[in-house]
C-alpha positions as CSV (number, residue, x, y, z in Angstrom):
1,X,-8.0,-13.2,14.3
2,X,-6.6,-12.6,17.7
3,X,-8.2,-10.4,20.5
4,X,-5.9,-7.4,19.7
5,X,-7.0,-7.4,16.0
6,X,-10.6,-7.8,17.0
7,X,-10.4,-4.9,19.4
8,X,-8.7,-2.7,16.8
9,X,-11.4,-3.6,14.3
10,X,-14.2,-2.8,16.7
11,X,-12.5,0.5,17.6
12,X,-12.2,1.3,13.9
13,X,-15.9,0.5,13.3
14,X,-16.8,2.7,16.3
15,X,-14.8,5.6,14.9
16,X,-16.3,5.3,11.5
17,X,-19.9,5.0,12.7
18,X,-19.5,7.7,15.3
19,X,-18.4,10.2,12.6
20,X,-21.3,9.2,10.4
21,X,-23.7,9.8,13.2
22,X,-22.2,13.2,13.8
23,X,-23.1,14.0,10.2
24,X,-26.6,12.5,10.4
25,X,-27.5,14.5,13.4
26,X,-26.4,17.7,11.7
27,X,-28.2,17.0,8.4
28,X,-31.4,15.0,8.9
29,X,-34.8,16.6,9.6
30,X,-36.8,14.8,12.2
31,X,-40.5,14.9,11.5
32,X,-41.5,13.5,14.9
33,X,-40.2,15.6,17.8
34,X,-40.9,13.0,20.5
35,X,-38.8,10.4,18.7
36,X,-36.2,13.1,17.9
37,X,-35.8,13.8,21.6
38,X,-35.7,10.0,22.3
39,X,-32.9,9.2,19.8
40,X,-31.0,12.4,20.6
41,X,-30.9,11.4,24.3
42,X,-29.2,8.2,23.3
43,X,-26.8,10.2,21.1
44,X,-25.9,12.4,24.1
45,X,-25.2,9.3,26.2
46,X,-23.1,7.8,23.3
47,X,-21.0,11.0,23.1
48,X,-20.5,11.0,26.8
49,X,-19.3,7.3,26.9
50,X,-17.1,7.9,23.8
51,X,-15.4,10.9,25.2
52,X,-14.9,9.3,28.6
53,X,-13.2,6.2,27.1
54,X,-16.1,3.8,27.6
55,X,-15.9,2.5,24.1
56,X,-17.9,-0.7,24.6
57,X,-20.9,1.3,25.9
58,X,-20.5,3.8,23.0
59,X,-20.3,1.0,20.5
60,X,-23.5,-0.5,21.8
61,X,-25.3,2.8,21.6
62,X,-24.1,3.5,18.1
63,X,-25.8,0.3,16.9
64,X,-28.9,1.0,18.9
65,X,-29.1,4.5,17.5
66,X,-28.7,3.3,13.9
67,X,-31.6,0.8,14.5
68,X,-33.8,3.6,15.7
69,X,-32.9,5.9,12.8
70,X,-33.5,3.2,10.3
71,X,-36.9,2.5,11.8
72,X,-37.7,6.2,11.6
73,X,-36.5,6.4,8.0
74,X,-38.7,3.5,7.0
75,X,-41.7,5.0,8.7
76,X,-41.0,8.3,6.8
77,X,-40.3,10.1,10.0
78,X,-37.0,11.5,8.7
79,X,-36.0,13.7,5.8
80,X,-32.6,12.4,4.7
81,X,-30.4,14.4,2.4
82,X,-29.3,12.5,-0.7
83,X,-25.6,12.7,0.2
84,X,-26.1,10.5,3.4
85,X,-29.1,8.4,2.2
86,X,-26.8,5.4,1.4
87,X,-26.1,5.0,5.1
88,X,-29.7,4.1,5.8
89,X,-31.5,0.8,5.1
90,X,-34.4,2.4,3.3
């Protein structure tokens, strides 16, 4: 795979995961308000970088955010609707 295809693949992954996170933040119920504020601050940064063309920074934050959300889910700190539950490692 050449650099162009790698970049296109990463951008495609970023687009997919960004859209999934938009759904997640609309649908999940956070049971710990401090952690909710923490992860939402990263989400706001991610959206800023994404909209301003800083795709690498946005991609890094997408992965970091998923890690935080998965930890929260495994500690029962999120209520996750069934239609998006498959996105979590629970």
